[in-house]
C-alpha positions, 0 to 999 in steps of 0.5 A, a space after each residue: 465470525 466470517 468475513 468476505 475479502 478480496 485478495 490480489 495475488 500477482 495482479 489477479 483478484 480473488 474473492 475469499 471468505 475467512 473466519 475471524 478467530 479472535 480480536 486483534 488490532 487492525 491498522 487503519 488504511 485510508 481508502 482510495 476514495 479518501 486519498 483521492 480527495 486529499 490529493 486535491 488539497 496538495 498535501 503529502 499523504 502516506 502510503 501504508 503497507 497493506 501487510 507485514 513483510 519484506 520490501 523486494 523492490 521499489 519501482 519509483 524514486 523521490 521526486 517522480 510523478 506517479 498516477 493513481 494505480 501505478 506500481 510503487 513497490 513489491 512486498 513479499 510475505 509468506 513467499 508471495 509477492 504483493 504489489 503496492 500501487 499509488 492510491 492517488 496521483 502526485 509526486 513521490 515526496 519521500 521514500 521511507 524504506 529500501 529493498 530488503 527492509 522488513 515492514 509492519 502492516 500500516 507502516 508508512 512506506 512513502 509519501 505522495 503529495 497530490 497535484 
């Protein structure tokens, strides 16, 4: 089965088509729309890792205010950097990883409470 995806590399987006070879388990990642709705309630929402990789750097600190789309951290997988952006505006409540940590796809990297 073929599937169309959008991939962002170093800030540039590419539309690609991939062939799915077998069934695997997929992590459920909330969409930006569902996260923005959650922000109005003021609850803390996890920021899941979009892929398995290594944390290269973290651009924010606990208690920091962020806006939707702000860069939170950089992950490296297969020698390529992937930027992780805030899915909603709010306050960084807790950072659950540090630079150098290996993370799994779907793992919570940090939590953001909505404003």
